[in-house]
Structure formats: C-alpha cells, structure tokens
C-alpha positions in Angstrom: -22.6 18.8 49.9 -20.3 20.6 47.5 -16.9 19.4 46.4 -14.2 20.7 48.7 -11.7 22.9 46.9 -8.0 22.7 47.7 -5.8 25.6 46.8 -3.4 25.0 43.9 -0.5 25.1 46.3 -1.7 22.0 48.1 -0.5 18.6 46.6 1.3 20.4 43.8 -2.0 21.0 42.0 -1.9 23.5 39.1 -5.6 23.3 38.1 -7.6 26.3 39.2 -11.2 26.1 40.2 -12.2 29.0 37.9 -10.2 27.6 34.9 -12.4 26.5 32.0 -11.8 26.0 28.3 -13.2 28.9 26.2 -16.3 27.9 24.3 -14.7 28.5 20.9 -11.8 26.2 21.7 -13.9 23.1 22.0 -14.9 22.7 18.3 -11.3 23.8 17.3 -9.8 21.0 19.4 -12.4 18.5 18.2 -11.7 19.4 14.6 -8.0 19.1 15.2 -8.3 15.7 16.7 -10.6 14.5 13.9 -8.2 15.9 11.3 -5.2 14.3 13.0 -7.0 10.9 13.0 -8.1 11.2 9.4 -4.6 12.2 8.3 -3.0 9.3 10.3 -5.4 6.8 8.8 -4.8 8.2 5.3 -1.0 8.0 5.7 -1.2 4.5 7.2 -3.5 3.3 4.4 -1.2 4.8 1.7 1.9 3.3 3.1 0.2 -0.1 3.5 -1.1 0.1 -0.1 2.3 1.3 -1.4 4.3 -1.5 0.3 1.8 -4.2 -0.4 1.3 -3.3 -4.1 5.0 -2.9 -4.8 6.6 -5.2 -2.2 10.3 -5.5 -2.7 11.5 -9.1 -3.3 13.0 -10.9 -0.3 16.2 -11.4 -2.2 17.4 -8.4 -4.2 17.0 -9.2 -7.9 17.8 -7.1 -11.0 14.7 -5.1 -11.9 13.9 -7.3 -14.9 13.6 -10.4 -12.7 11.5 -9.0 -9.9 7.8 -10.0 -9.8 6.5 -6.4 -9.5 8.5 -5.3 -12.5 7.2 -8.3 -14.6 3.6 -7.6 -13.6 4.0 -3.9 -14.3 5.6 -4.4 -17.7 3.7 -7.5 -18.8 1.2 -5.5 -20.8 3.9 -3.5 -22.5 5.8 -6.7 -23.3 2.7 -8.3 -24.8 2.1 -5.3 -27.0 5.7 -5.4 -28.3 5.4 -9.1 -29.1 2.1 -8.5 -30.9 3.7 -5.8 -33.0 6.8 -7.9 -33.7 4.8 -11.0 -34.8 
C-alpha cells in the first residue's frame, strides 16, 4: 500500500508531495557543509594553538617578566650576551 498523502493544509504541514531538491543543489549543499566544517575546525585549531602557545599569565605581569616573553626573547638575549662577552 502506498503512503497516504495529507494536504498541506492539514496539521499545519508546509511540505508538498511534489517538492524535491533540485539535483544541482545537493552537491552545492554538501560542499557548503563540508566547507563550513573545515573552516570551523581550522578556526578552532588556530585559536587553540594561539592561546596555548602564548597563554597570558594568570597574574598580569610586565612583559619582561612573563614566561612567554622570556621564552620568545631568550634566543635574542643569548645572542646579545655572546656579543657582549
């Protein structure tokens, strides 16, 4: 037996029996969904990397005393000490 069809006016339905997504829309929608997921993952990964690599100290310190500043400038400071010695 076939599926009984109710008119769109019954039960407040708006879906029509003859309605179907055009064939060209399916790959476009799929590509859009995939692109959105990739962009979301990329943004999340970048933010995670950014905040983990340069995490601000729990207590606000002058830039010279923060761990990230020391790590970032350690190489430069070592070069200056080598030149001064």
